[in-house]
Gaussian input, Z-matrix of N, CA and C with variables (Angstrom, degrees):
# hf/3-21g

backbone

0 1
 N
 C     1     B1
 C     2     B2     1     A1
 N     3     B3     2     A2     1     D1
 C     4     B4     3     A3     2     D2
 C     5     B5     4     A4     3     D3
 N     6     B6     5     A5     4     D4
 C     7     B7     6     A6     5     D5
 C     8     B8     7     A7     6     D6
 N     9     B9     8     A8     7     D7
 C    10    B10     9     A9     8     D8
 C    11    B11    10    A10     9     D9
 N    12    B12    11    A11    10    D10
 C    13    B13    12    A12    11    D11
 C    14    B14    13    A13    12    D12
 N    15    B15    14    A14    13    D13
 C    16    B16    15    A15    14    D14
 C    17    B17    16    A16    15    D15
 N    18    B18    17    A17    16    D16
 C    19    B19    18    A18    17    D17
 C    20    B20    19    A19    18    D18
 N    21    B21    20    A20    19    D19
 C    22    B22    21    A21    20    D20
 C    23    B23    22    A22    21    D21
 N    24    B24    23    A23    22    D22
 C    25    B25    24    A24    23    D23
 C    26    B26    25    A25    24    D24
 N    27    B27    26    A26    25    D25
 C    28    B28    27    A27    26    D26
 C    29    B29    28    A28    27    D27
 N    30    B30    29    A29    28    D28
 C    31    B31    30    A30    29    D29
 C    32    B32    31    A31    30    D30
 N    33    B33    32    A32    31    D31
 C    34    B34    33    A33    32    D32
 C    35    B35    34    A34    33    D33
 N    36    B36    35    A35    34    D34
 C    37    B37    36    A36    35    D35
 C    38    B38    37    A37    36    D36
 N    39    B39    38    A38    37    D37
 C    40    B40    39    A39    38    D38
 C    41    B41    40    A40    39    D39
 N    42    B42    41    A41    40    D40
 C    43    B43    42    A42    41    D41
 C    44    B44    43    A43    42    D42
 N    45    B45    44    A44    43    D43
 C    46    B46    45    A45    44    D44
 C    47    B47    46    A46    45    D45
 N    48    B48    47    A47    46    D46
 C    49    B49    48    A48    47    D47
 C    50    B50    49    A49    48    D48
 N    51    B51    50    A50    49    D49
 C    52    B52    51    A51    50    D50
 C    53    B53    52    A52    51    D51
 N    54    B54    53    A53    52    D52
 C    55    B55    54    A54    53    D53
 C    56    B56    55    A55    54    D54
 N    57    B57    56    A56    55    D55
 C    58    B58    57    A57    56    D56
 C    59    B59    58    A58    57    D57
 N    60    B60    59    A59    58    D58
 C    61    B61    60    A60    59    D59
 C    62    B62    61    A61    60    D60
 N    63    B63    62    A62    61    D61
 C    64    B64    63    A63    62    D62
 C    65    B65    64    A64    63    D63
 N    66    B66    65    A65    64    D64
 C    67    B67    66    A66    65    D65
 C    68    B68    67    A67    66    D66
 N    69    B69    68    A68    67    D67
 C    70    B70    69    A69    68    D68
 C    71    B71    70    A70    69    D69
 N    72    B72    71    A71    70    D70
 C    73    B73    72    A72    71    D71
 C    74    B74    73    A73    72    D72
 N    75    B75    74    A74    73    D73
 C    76    B76    75    A75    74    D74
 C    77    B77    76    A76    75    D75
 N    78    B78    77    A77    76    D76
 C    79    B79    78    A78    77    D77
 C    80    B80    79    A79    78    D78
 N    81    B81    80    A80    79    D79
 C    82    B82    81    A81    80    D80
 C    83    B83    82    A82    81    D81
 N    84    B84    83    A83    82    D82
 C    85    B85    84    A84    83    D83
 C    86    B86    85    A85    84    D84
 N    87    B87    86    A86    85    D85
 C    88    B88    87    A87    86    D86
 C    89    B89    88    A88    87    D87
 N    90    B90    89    A89    88    D88
 C    91    B91    90    A90    89    D89
 C    92    B92    91    A91    90    D90
 N    93    B93    92    A92    91    D91
 C    94    B94    93    A93    92    D92
 C    95    B95    94    A94    93    D93
 N    96    B96    95    A95    94    D94
 C    97    B97    96    A96    95    D95
 C    98    B98    97    A97    96    D96
 N    99    B99    98    A98    97    D97
 C   100   B100    99    A99    98    D98
 C   101   B101   100   A100    99    D99
 N   102   B102   101   A101   100   D100
 C   103   B103   102   A102   101   D101
 C   104   B104   103   A103   102   D102
 N   105   B105   104   A104   103   D103
 C   106   B106   105   A105   104   D104
 C   107   B107   106   A106   105   D105
 N   108   B108   107   A107   106   D106
 C   109   B109   108   A108   107   D107
 C   110   B110   109   A109   108   D108
 N   111   B111   110   A110   109   D109
 C   112   B112   111   A111   110   D110
 C   113   B113   112   A112   111   D111
 N   114   B114   113   A113   112   D112
 C   115   B115   114   A114   113   D113
 C   116   B116   115   A115   114   D114
 N   117   B117   116   A116   115   D115
 C   118   B118   117   A117   116   D116
 C   119   B119   118   A118   117   D117
 N   120   B120   119   A119   118   D118
 C   121   B121   120   A120   119   D119
 C   122   B122   121   A121   120   D120
 N   123   B123   122   A122   121   D121
 C   124   B124   123   A123   122   D122
 C   125   B125   124   A124   123   D123
 N   126   B126   125   A125   124   D124
 C   127   B127   126   A126   125   D125
 C   128   B128   127   A127   126   D126
 N   129   B129   128   A128   127   D127
 C   130   B130   129   A129   128   D128
 C   131   B131   130   A130   129   D129
 N   132   B132   131   A131   130   D130
 C   133   B133   132   A132   131   D131
 C   134   B134   133   A133   132   D132
 N   135   B135   134   A134   133   D133
 C   136   B136   135   A135   134   D134
 C   137   B137   136   A136   135   D135
 N   138   B138   137   A137   136   D136
 C   139   B139   138   A138   137   D137
 C   140   B140   139   A139   138   D138
 N   141   B141   140   A140   139   D139
 C   142   B142   141   A141   140   D140
 C   143   B143   142   A142   141   D141
 N   144   B144   143   A143   142   D142
 C   145   B145   144   A144   143   D143
 C   146   B146   145   A145   144   D144
 N   147   B147   146   A146   145   D145
 C   148   B148   147   A147   146   D146
 C   149   B149   148   A148   147   D147
 N   150   B150   149   A149   148   D148
 C   151   B151   150   A150   149   D149
 C   152   B152   151   A151   150   D150
 N   153   B153   152   A152   151   D151
 C   154   B154   153   A153   152   D152
 C   155   B155   154   A154   153   D153
 N   156   B156   155   A155   154   D154
 C   157   B157   156   A156   155   D155
 C   158   B158   157   A157   156   D156
 N   159   B159   158   A158   157   D157
 C   160   B160   159   A159   158   D158
 C   161   B161   160   A160   159   D159
 N   162   B162   161   A161   160   D160
 C   163   B163   162   A162   161   D161
 C   164   B164   163   A163   162   D162
 N   165   B165   164   A164   163   D163
 C   166   B166   165   A165   164   D164
 C   167   B167   166   A166   165   D165
 N   168   B168   167   A167   166   D166
 C   169   B169   168   A168   167   D167
 C   170   B170   169   A169   168   D168
 N   171   B171   170   A170   169   D169
 C   172   B172   171   A171   170   D170
 C   173   B173   172   A172   171   D171
 N   174   B174   173   A173   172   D172
 C   175   B175   174   A174   173   D173
 C   176   B176   175   A175   174   D174
 N   177   B177   176   A176   175   D175
 C   178   B178   177   A177   176   D176
 C   179   B179   178   A178   177   D177
 N   180   B180   179   A179   178   D178
 C   181   B181   180   A180   179   D179
 C   182   B182   181   A181   180   D180
 N   183   B183   182   A182   181   D181
 C   184   B184   183   A183   182   D182
 C   185   B185   184   A184   183   D183
 N   186   B186   185   A185   184   D184
 C   187   B187   186   A186   185   D185
 C   188   B188   187   A187   186   D186
 N   189   B189   188   A188   187   D187
 C   190   B190   189   A189   188   D188
 C   191   B191   190   A190   189   D189
 N   192   B192   191   A191   190   D190
 C   193   B193   192   A192   191   D191
 C   194   B194   193   A193   192   D192
 N   195   B195   194   A194   193   D193
 C   196   B196   195   A195   194   D194
 C   197   B197   196   A196   195   D195
 N   198   B198   197   A197   196   D196
 C   199   B199   198   A198   197   D197
 C   200   B200   199   A199   198   D198
 N   201   B201   200   A200   199   D199
 C   202   B202   201   A201   200   D200
 C   203   B203   202   A202   201   D201
 N   204   B204   203   A203   202   D202
 C   205   B205   204   A204   203   D203
 C   206   B206   205   A205   204   D204
 N   207   B207   206   A206   205   D205
 C   208   B208   207   A207   206   D206
 C   209   B209   208   A208   207   D207
 N   210   B210   209   A209   208   D208
 C   211   B211   210   A210   209   D209
 C   212   B212   211   A211   210   D210
 N   213   B213   212   A212   211   D211
 C   214   B214   213   A213   212   D212
 C   215   B215   214   A214   213   D213
 N   216   B216   215   A215   214   D214
 C   217   B217   216   A216   215   D215
 C   218   B218   217   A217   216   D216
 N   219   B219   218   A218   217   D217
 C   220   B220   219   A219   218   D218
 C   221   B221   220   A220   219   D219
 N   222   B222   221   A221   220   D220
 C   223   B223   222   A222   221   D221
 C   224   B224   223   A223   222   D222
 N   225   B225   224   A224   223   D223
 C   226   B226   225   A225   224   D224
 C   227   B227   226   A226   225   D225
 N   228   B228   227   A227   226   D226
 C   229   B229   228   A228   227   D227
 C   230   B230   229   A229   228   D228
 N   231   B231   230   A230   229   D229
 C   232   B232   231   A231   230   D230
 C   233   B233   232   A232   231   D231
 N   234   B234   233   A233   232   D232
 C   235   B235   234   A234   233   D233
 C   236   B236   235   A235   234   D234
 N   237   B237   236   A236   235   D235
 C   238   B238   237   A237   236   D236
 C   239   B239   238   A238   237   D237
 N   240   B240   239   A239   238   D238
 C   241   B241   240   A240   239   D239
 C   242   B242   241   A241   240   D240
 N   243   B243   242   A242   241   D241
 C   244   B244   243   A243   242   D242
 C   245   B245   244   A244   243   D243
 N   246   B246   245   A245   244   D244
 C   247   B247   246   A246   245   D245
 C   248   B248   247   A247   246   D246
 N   249   B249   248   A248   247   D247
 C   250   B250   249   A249   248   D248
 C   251   B251   250   A250   249   D249
 N   252   B252   251   A251   250   D250
 C   253   B253   252   A252   251   D251
 C   254   B254   253   A253   252   D252
 N   255   B255   254   A254   253   D253
 C   256   B256   255   A255   254   D254
 C   257   B257   256   A256   255   D255
 N   258   B258   257   A257   256   D256
 C   259   B259   258   A258   257   D257
 C   260   B260   259   A259   258   D258
 N   261   B261   260   A260   259   D259
 C   262   B262   261   A261   260   D260
 C   263   B263   262   A262   261   D261
 N   264   B264   263   A263   262   D262
 C   265   B265   264   A264   263   D263
 C   266   B266   265   A265   264   D264
 N   267   B267   266   A266   265   D265
 C   268   B268   267   A267   266   D266
 C   269   B269   268   A268   267   D267
 N   270   B270   269   A269   268   D268
 C   271   B271   270   A270   269   D269
 C   272   B272   271   A271   270   D270
 N   273   B273   272   A272   271   D271
 C   274   B274   273   A273   272   D272
 C   275   B275   274   A274   273   D273
 N   276   B276   275   A275   274   D274
 C   277   B277   276   A276   275   D275
 C   278   B278   277   A277   276   D276
 N   279   B279   278   A278   277   D277
 C   280   B280   279   A279   278   D278
 C   281   B281   280   A280   279   D279
 N   282   B282   281   A281   280   D280
 C   283   B283   282   A282   281   D281
 C   284   B284   283   A283   282   D282
 N   285   B285   284   A284   283   D283
 C   286   B286   285   A285   284   D284
 C   287   B287   286   A286   285   D285
 N   288   B288   287   A287   286   D286
 C   289   B289   288   A288   287   D287
 C   290   B290   289   A289   288   D288
 N   291   B291   290   A290   289   D289
 C   292   B292   291   A291   290   D290
 C   293   B293   292   A292   291   D291
 N   294   B294   293   A293   292   D292
 C   295   B295   294   A294   293   D293
 C   296   B296   295   A295   294   D294
 N   297   B297   296   A296   295   D295
 C   298   B298   297   A297   296   D296
 C   299   B299   298   A298   297   D297
 N   300   B300   299   A299   298   D298
 C   301   B301   300   A300   299   D299
 C   302   B302   301   A301   300   D300
 N   303   B303   302   A302   301   D301
 C   304   B304   303   A303   302   D302
 C   305   B305   304   A304   303   D303
 N   306   B306   305   A305   304   D304
 C   307   B307   306   A306   305   D305
 C   308   B308   307   A307   306   D306
 N   309   B309   308   A308   307   D307
 C   310   B310   309   A309   308   D308
 C   311   B311   310   A310   309   D309
 N   312   B312   311   A311   310   D310
 C   313   B313   312   A312   311   D311
 C   314   B314   313   A313   312   D312
 N   315   B315   314   A314   313   D313
 C   316   B316   315   A315   314   D314
 C   317   B317   316   A316   315   D315
 N   318   B318   317   A317   316   D316
 C   319   B319   318   A318   317   D317
 C   320   B320   319   A319   318   D318
 N   321   B321   320   A320   319   D319
 C   322   B322   321   A321   320   D320
 C   323   B323   322   A322   321   D321

   B1=1.4411
   B2=1.5262
   B3=1.3223
   B4=1.4639
   B5=1.5245
   B6=1.3319
   B7=1.4639
   B8=1.5224
   B9=1.3291
   B10=1.4538
   B11=1.5165
   B12=1.3106
   B13=1.4614
   B14=1.5265
   B15=1.3313
   B16=1.4598
   B17=1.5290
   B18=1.3301
   B19=1.4596
   B20=1.5198
   B21=1.3390
   B22=1.4665
   B23=1.5348
   B24=1.3112
   B25=1.4664
   B26=1.5283
   B27=1.3247
   B28=1.4579
   B29=1.5155
   B30=1.3206
   B31=1.4689
   B32=1.5210
   B33=1.3185
   B34=1.4647
   B35=1.5270
   B36=1.3330
   B37=1.4617
   B38=1.5245
   B39=1.3281
   B40=1.4657
   B41=1.5180
   B42=1.3361
   B43=1.4666
   B44=1.5335
   B45=1.3183
   B46=1.4677
   B47=1.5276
   B48=1.3395
   B49=1.4550
   B50=1.5127
   B51=1.3341
   B52=1.4627
   B53=1.5250
   B54=1.3271
   B55=1.4564
   B56=1.5250
   B57=1.3290
   B58=1.4674
   B59=1.5240
   B60=1.3203
   B61=1.4596
   B62=1.5260
   B63=1.3277
   B64=1.4634
   B65=1.5300
   B66=1.3265
   B67=1.4629
   B68=1.5269
   B69=1.3170
   B70=1.4644
   B71=1.5267
   B72=1.3291
   B73=1.4564
   B74=1.5141
   B75=1.3318
   B76=1.4583
   B77=1.5251
   B78=1.3305
   B79=1.4604
   B80=1.5239
   B81=1.3108
   B82=1.4607
   B83=1.5203
   B84=1.3305
   B85=1.4647
   B86=1.5351
   B87=1.3340
   B88=1.4640
   B89=1.5304
   B90=1.3176
   B91=1.4625
   B92=1.5270
   B93=1.3167
   B94=1.4675
   B95=1.5257
   B96=1.3173
   B97=1.4692
   B98=1.5291
   B99=1.3273
   B100=1.4647
   B101=1.5209
   B102=1.3131
   B103=1.4684
   B104=1.5225
   B105=1.3191
   B106=1.4658
   B107=1.5328
   B108=1.3515
   B109=1.4665
   B110=1.5262
   B111=1.3291
   B112=1.4617
   B113=1.5212
   B114=1.3122
   B115=1.4652
   B116=1.5208
   B117=1.3381
   B118=1.4674
   B119=1.5238
   B120=1.3434
   B121=1.4550
   B122=1.5141
   B123=1.3248
   B124=1.4576
   B125=1.5256
   B126=1.3218
   B127=1.4621
   B128=1.5203
   B129=1.3117
   B130=1.4571
   B131=1.5141
   B132=1.3110
   B133=1.4539
   B134=1.5136
   B135=1.3174
   B136=1.4605
   B137=1.5100
   B138=1.3060
   B139=1.4554
   B140=1.5200
   B141=1.3219
   B142=1.4515
   B143=1.5272
   B144=1.3320
   B145=1.4638
   B146=1.5183
   B147=1.3124
   B148=1.4606
   B149=1.5210
   B150=1.3324
   B151=1.4587
   B152=1.5187
   B153=1.3198
   B154=1.4647
   B155=1.5224
   B156=1.3179
   B157=1.4582
   B158=1.5229
   B159=1.3216
   B160=1.4592
   B161=1.5240
   B162=1.3208
   B163=1.4621
   B164=1.5168
   B165=1.3249
   B166=1.4549
   B167=1.5275
   B168=1.3084
   B169=1.4651
   B170=1.5225
   B171=1.3161
   B172=1.4547
   B173=1.5127
   B174=1.3199
   B175=1.4589
   B176=1.5151
   B177=1.3053
   B178=1.4547
   B179=1.5254
   B180=1.3101
   B181=1.4672
   B182=1.5303
   B183=1.3387
   B184=1.4642
   B185=1.5190
   B186=1.3234
   B187=1.4645
   B188=1.5259
   B189=1.3418
   B190=1.4736
   B191=1.5311
   B192=1.3240
   B193=1.4763
   B194=1.5286
   B195=1.3372
   B196=1.4645
   B197=1.5240
   B198=1.3290
   B199=1.4628
   B200=1.5237
   B201=1.3269
   B202=1.4605
   B203=1.5271
   B204=1.3257
   B205=1.4645
   B206=1.5269
   B207=1.3222
   B208=1.4609
   B209=1.5223
   B210=1.3201
   B211=1.4623
   B212=1.5238
   B213=1.3259
   B214=1.4648
   B215=1.5267
   B216=1.3222
   B217=1.4677
   B218=1.5238
   B219=1.3249
   B220=1.4619
   B221=1.5220
   B222=1.3217
   B223=1.4684
   B224=1.5284
   B225=1.3215
   B226=1.4688
   B227=1.5313
   B228=1.3239
   B229=1.4621
   B230=1.5278
   B231=1.3208
   B232=1.4672
   B233=1.5254
   B234=1.3269
   B235=1.4667
   B236=1.5296
   B237=1.3161
   B238=1.4657
   B239=1.5263
   B240=1.3322
   B241=1.4625
   B242=1.5257
   B243=1.3190
   B244=1.4648
   B245=1.5269
   B246=1.3324
   B247=1.4649
   B248=1.5277
   B249=1.3222
   B250=1.4625
   B251=1.5269
   B252=1.3337
   B253=1.4598
   B254=1.5261
   B255=1.3139
   B256=1.4622
   B257=1.5235
   B258=1.3116
   B259=1.4656
   B260=1.5221
   B261=1.3036
   B262=1.4584
   B263=1.5147
   B264=1.3189
   B265=1.4605
   B266=1.5246
   B267=1.3109
   B268=1.4660
   B269=1.5237
   B270=1.3154
   B271=1.4635
   B272=1.5197
   B273=1.3119
   B274=1.4686
   B275=1.5154
   B276=1.3134
   B277=1.4640
   B278=1.5217
   B279=1.3201
   B280=1.4598
   B281=1.5214
   B282=1.3225
   B283=1.4612
   B284=1.5157
   B285=1.3102
   B286=1.4626
   B287=1.5281
   B288=1.3316
   B289=1.4612
   B290=1.5171
   B291=1.3125
   B292=1.4579
   B293=1.5250
   B294=1.3098
   B295=1.4520
   B296=1.5266
   B297=1.3120
   B298=1.4686
   B299=1.5301
   B300=1.3038
   B301=1.4578
   B302=1.5259
   B303=1.3253
   B304=1.4669
   B305=1.5255
   B306=1.3211
   B307=1.4602
   B308=1.5155
   B309=1.3161
   B310=1.4602
   B311=1.5212
   B312=1.3235
   B313=1.4559
   B314=1.5223
   B315=1.3328
   B316=1.4586
   B317=1.5155
   B318=1.3247
   B319=1.4653
   B320=1.5168
   B321=1.3124
   B322=1.4656
   B323=1.5006
   A1=111.66
   A2=115.96
   A3=121.06
   A4=111.93
   A5=117.86
   A6=119.94
   A7=111.04
   A8=118.04
   A9=120.94
   A10=111.82
   A11=116.45
   A12=120.97
   A13=111.78
   A14=116.13
   A15=121.26
   A16=111.36
   A17=117.20
   A18=122.58
   A19=115.52
   A20=119.25
   A21=119.83
   A22=114.33
   A23=117.32
   A24=120.33
   A25=112.15
   A26=116.69
   A27=121.30
   A28=114.39
   A29=117.39
   A30=120.04
   A31=112.00
   A32=116.08
   A33=120.82
   A34=110.83
   A35=116.60
   A36=120.85
   A37=113.61
   A38=117.02
   A39=121.33
   A40=114.61
   A41=119.36
   A42=120.15
   A43=113.87
   A44=117.11
   A45=120.87
   A46=112.25
   A47=116.64
   A48=120.36
   A49=113.54
   A50=116.84
   A51=121.34
   A52=113.41
   A53=117.17
   A54=120.39
   A55=110.73
   A56=117.87
   A57=120.42
   A58=110.61
   A59=116.53
   A60=120.01
   A61=109.70
   A62=116.75
   A63=119.53
   A64=111.98
   A65=117.28
   A66=121.01
   A67=111.21
   A68=117.04
   A69=121.12
   A70=111.75
   A71=116.39
   A72=119.91
   A73=113.89
   A74=116.88
   A75=119.97
   A76=112.49
   A77=117.53
   A78=122.39
   A79=106.24
   A80=116.21
   A81=120.39
   A82=110.18
   A83=117.26
   A84=118.68
   A85=112.56
   A86=117.80
   A87=122.04
   A88=109.94
   A89=115.85
   A90=121.78
   A91=111.40
   A92=117.49
   A93=120.86
   A94=111.22
   A95=116.91
   A96=121.36
   A97=110.75
   A98=116.41
   A99=120.84
   A100=110.60
   A101=117.41
   A102=121.00
   A103=109.98
   A104=116.97
   A105=121.73
   A106=111.05
   A107=117.19
   A108=121.25
   A109=111.39
   A110=116.60
   A111=119.70
   A112=111.78
   A113=117.04
   A114=119.76
   A115=111.26
   A116=116.47
   A117=121.05
   A118=111.70
   A119=117.53
   A120=119.95
   A121=115.63
   A122=118.52
   A123=120.77
   A124=109.14
   A125=115.99
   A126=121.28
   A127=108.87
   A128=116.41
   A129=121.52
   A130=108.66
   A131=115.09
   A132=119.24
   A133=108.11
   A134=115.23
   A135=120.15
   A136=108.58
   A137=114.78
   A138=118.35
   A139=109.11
   A140=114.65
   A141=119.59
   A142=109.73
   A143=116.04
   A144=121.09
   A145=112.76
   A146=117.38
   A147=121.36
   A148=113.71
   A149=117.61
   A150=120.72
   A151=113.24
   A152=117.32
   A153=121.15
   A154=109.65
   A155=116.57
   A156=121.47
   A157=108.43
   A158=115.50
   A159=121.62
   A160=108.74
   A161=116.59
   A162=120.75
   A163=109.58
   A164=115.77
   A165=120.46
   A166=107.53
   A167=116.89
   A168=120.85
   A169=112.24
   A170=117.37
   A171=119.44
   A172=111.19
   A173=113.68
   A174=121.40
   A175=108.97
   A176=116.16
   A177=121.87
   A178=111.70
   A179=116.84
   A180=120.83
   A181=113.14
   A182=118.59
   A183=121.39
   A184=110.89
   A185=115.45
   A186=120.85
   A187=108.82
   A188=117.71
   A189=119.98
   A190=112.52
   A191=117.12
   A192=121.07
   A193=110.60
   A194=116.80
   A195=121.45
   A196=110.61
   A197=116.96
   A198=120.32
   A199=110.78
   A200=116.46
   A201=121.09
   A202=110.43
   A203=116.98
   A204=121.00
   A205=111.10
   A206=116.96
   A207=120.85
   A208=111.39
   A209=116.98
   A210=120.86
   A211=110.31
   A212=117.24
   A213=120.58
   A214=111.35
   A215=117.33
   A216=120.68
   A217=110.68
   A218=117.00
   A219=120.78
   A220=110.84
   A221=117.66
   A222=121.25
   A223=110.16
   A224=117.38
   A225=120.65
   A226=111.09
   A227=116.60
   A228=120.74
   A229=110.56
   A230=116.74
   A231=120.72
   A232=110.31
   A233=117.36
   A234=120.94
   A235=110.82
   A236=117.45
   A237=120.90
   A238=111.97
   A239=117.41
   A240=121.59
   A241=112.56
   A242=118.57
   A243=122.21
   A244=110.04
   A245=117.06
   A246=119.56
   A247=110.75
   A248=116.72
   A249=121.50
   A250=111.54
   A251=117.32
   A252=120.94
   A253=113.05
   A254=117.99
   A255=121.30
   A256=109.49
   A257=115.35
   A258=121.03
   A259=109.30
   A260=116.90
   A261=121.77
   A262=112.50
   A263=114.57
   A264=121.81
   A265=110.11
   A266=116.46
   A267=121.19
   A268=110.89
   A269=117.71
   A270=122.44
   A271=106.92
   A272=116.52
   A273=120.53
   A274=113.22
   A275=116.96
   A276=119.93
   A277=108.76
   A278=115.17
   A279=121.18
   A280=108.22
   A281=115.21
   A282=121.49
   A283=107.79
   A284=115.14
   A285=120.69
   A286=107.77
   A287=115.81
   A288=118.79
   A289=109.80
   A290=114.95
   A291=121.12
   A292=106.95
   A293=117.34
   A294=121.00
   A295=110.19
   A296=115.73
   A297=123.26
   A298=113.03
   A299=117.74
   A300=120.71
   A301=108.16
   A302=117.00
   A303=119.02
   A304=111.48
   A305=115.43
   A306=121.00
   A307=111.84
   A308=115.17
   A309=122.49
   A310=106.40
   A311=116.73
   A312=120.70
   A313=110.13
   A314=116.20
   A315=122.77
   A316=109.87
   A317=116.51
   A318=121.16
   A319=108.69
   A320=115.59
   A321=119.71
   A322=110.24
   D1=-54.46
   D2=-175.57
   D3=-71.16
   D4=-28.98
   D5=-177.29
   D6=-62.77
   D7=-29.07
   D8=176.47
   D9=-63.06
   D10=-34.63
   D11=179.04
   D12=-79.10
   D13=-34.76
   D14=-175.56
   D15=-85.97
   D16=-22.27
   D17=-175.46
   D18=-48.79
   D19=-47.11
   D20=-179.25
   D21=-60.73
   D22=-19.60
   D23=178.91
   D24=-79.64
   D25=-5.49
   D26=-176.34
   D27=-57.71
   D28=-34.50
   D29=-179.49
   D30=-64.39
   D31=-31.96
   D32=-178.64
   D33=-89.74
   D34=-48.15
   D35=-174.12
   D36=-80.60
   D37=-32.68
   D38=-176.17
   D39=-56.11
   D40=-54.79
   D41=-179.04
   D42=-61.95
   D43=-22.60
   D44=179.70
   D45=-89.23
   D46=-3.27
   D47=-178.82
   D48=74.08
   D49=24.11
   D50=-175.81
   D51=-110.94
   D52=6.73
   D53=-177.06
   D54=-70.06
   D55=124.11
   D56=176.97
   D57=-64.86
   D58=149.74
   D59=177.79
   D60=-147.26
   D61=145.98
   D62=177.86
   D63=-62.56
   D64=-33.98
   D65=-179.21
   D66=-63.31
   D67=-38.49
   D68=179.67
   D69=-80.23
   D70=-9.34
   D71=179.15
   D72=84.14
   D73=12.42
   D74=-178.84
   D75=-92.82
   D76=-6.30
   D77=173.13
   D78=-123.52
   D79=112.36
   D80=-176.48
   D81=-152.00
   D82=147.56
   D83=176.08
   D84=-76.14
   D85=-19.47
   D86=-178.20
   D87=-102.80
   D88=78.72
   D89=-176.14
   D90=-65.33
   D91=-38.01
   D92=-178.74
   D93=-60.26
   D94=-39.93
   D95=179.38
   D96=-63.72
   D97=-43.87
   D98=-179.02
   D99=-65.61
   D100=-42.75
   D101=178.30
   D102=-61.09
   D103=-41.94
   D104=179.11
   D105=-62.32
   D106=-41.62
   D107=178.76
   D108=-62.28
   D109=-44.70
   D110=-178.69
   D111=-68.19
   D112=-36.56
   D113=177.11
   D114=-67.56
   D115=-27.42
   D116=178.91
   D117=-78.79
   D118=-9.33
   D119=175.33
   D120=115.20
   D121=14.82
   D122=178.29
   D123=-63.50
   D124=133.81
   D125=-178.73
   D126=-121.88
   D127=132.67
   D128=174.99
   D129=-99.76
   D130=147.27
   D131=172.58
   D132=-141.52
   D133=157.96
   D134=178.20
   D135=-142.89
   D136=159.96
   D137=177.16
   D138=-119.48
   D139=154.59
   D140=-179.86
   D141=-102.03
   D142=-175.32
   D143=-177.03
   D144=-63.17
   D145=-26.01
   D146=-178.75
   D147=-84.85
   D148=1.11
   D149=-179.65
   D150=85.63
   D151=9.57
   D152=177.58
   D153=-82.33
   D154=139.20
   D155=179.03
   D156=-103.77
   D157=130.53
   D158=-179.65
   D159=-113.00
   D160=127.62
   D161=178.99
   D162=-155.75
   D163=152.13
   D164=174.00
   D165=-94.38
   D166=123.10
   D167=-179.03
   D168=-110.80
   D169=-1.78
   D170=178.67
   D171=172.64
   D172=-178.02
   D173=178.02
   D174=-123.51
   D175=163.56
   D176=-179.58
   D177=-59.51
   D178=-28.31
   D179=-178.54
   D180=-77.22
   D181=-9.34
   D182=-179.45
   D183=-71.26
   D184=149.39
   D185=173.02
   D186=-67.26
   D187=149.01
   D188=177.47
   D189=-55.11
   D190=-36.66
   D191=179.18
   D192=-62.39
   D193=-43.43
   D194=-179.25
   D195=-66.61
   D196=-41.22
   D197=177.00
   D198=-61.38
   D199=-43.76
   D200=179.34
   D201=-60.67
   D202=-44.89
   D203=178.73
   D204=-61.30
   D205=-43.04
   D206=180.00
   D207=-64.11
   D208=-43.25
   D209=-179.85
   D210=-64.41
   D211=-45.27
   D212=179.40
   D213=-62.56
   D214=-42.22
   D215=179.21
   D216=-63.65
   D217=-40.43
   D218=179.46
   D219=-65.84
   D220=-43.19
   D221=179.06
   D222=-62.04
   D223=-43.88
   D224=178.93
   D225=-63.03
   D226=-38.23
   D227=179.26
   D228=-64.94
   D229=-46.35
   D230=179.72
   D231=-63.71
   D232=-42.95
   D233=179.53
   D234=-62.63
   D235=-36.04
   D236=179.58
   D237=-70.41
   D238=-21.07
   D239=179.72
   D240=-82.79
   D241=-2.63
   D242=-177.11
   D243=-58.44
   D244=122.95
   D245=177.44
   D246=-65.41
   D247=147.95
   D248=-178.31
   D249=-63.32
   D250=-28.84
   D251=-177.44
   D252=-75.71
   D253=-15.69
   D254=-177.89
   D255=-79.52
   D256=123.14
   D257=179.09
   D258=-105.11
   D259=156.38
   D260=176.56
   D261=85.00
   D262=-161.58
   D263=-176.51
   D264=-74.00
   D265=125.20
   D266=-179.43
   D267=-89.56
   D268=-42.04
   D269=177.17
   D270=-111.41
   D271=112.64
   D272=-175.59
   D273=-88.92
   D274=-38.97
   D275=178.24
   D276=-157.17
   D277=160.92
   D278=-179.52
   D279=-133.12
   D280=128.88
   D281=175.91
   D282=-127.10
   D283=152.74
   D284=179.18
   D285=-130.05
   D286=142.94
   D287=178.88
   D288=-153.20
   D289=157.84
   D290=170.69
   D291=-84.17
   D292=167.60
   D293=179.81
   D294=-57.88
   D295=130.10
   D296=177.27
   D297=59.30
   D298=33.50
   D299=175.76
   D300=-129.37
   D301=159.94
   D302=-179.34
   D303=-67.41
   D304=150.50
   D305=179.53
   D306=-78.65
   D307=150.45
   D308=176.46
   D309=-118.41
   D310=124.79
   D311=-177.75
   D312=-68.13
   D313=127.99
   D314=-179.95
   D315=-96.91
   D316=-44.80
   D317=-178.46
   D318=-143.86
   D319=154.28
   D320=179.18
   D321=-116.77

């Protein structure tokens, strides 16, 4: 239903990676449920063509301890998603950065 209304925005939002989609859960008839999930701490992540995963794990206002916990939880979640057929190293390196700033390598 909603995609018919949002569809014309595809030319602008699509190339920027901002197009809402039902699969990602950003187009839904139950908006209250989605808002509740995000307030509870739901985090979205996506990967690009190079196999890099992009996700927000915190804000500048967070305590260093909280940021560390969020990063560790995210790494454990990604590692648990490793398909059984994938052999070798699944996570090769980890970098962290603020929006529009260079990345700093956390682990190799």
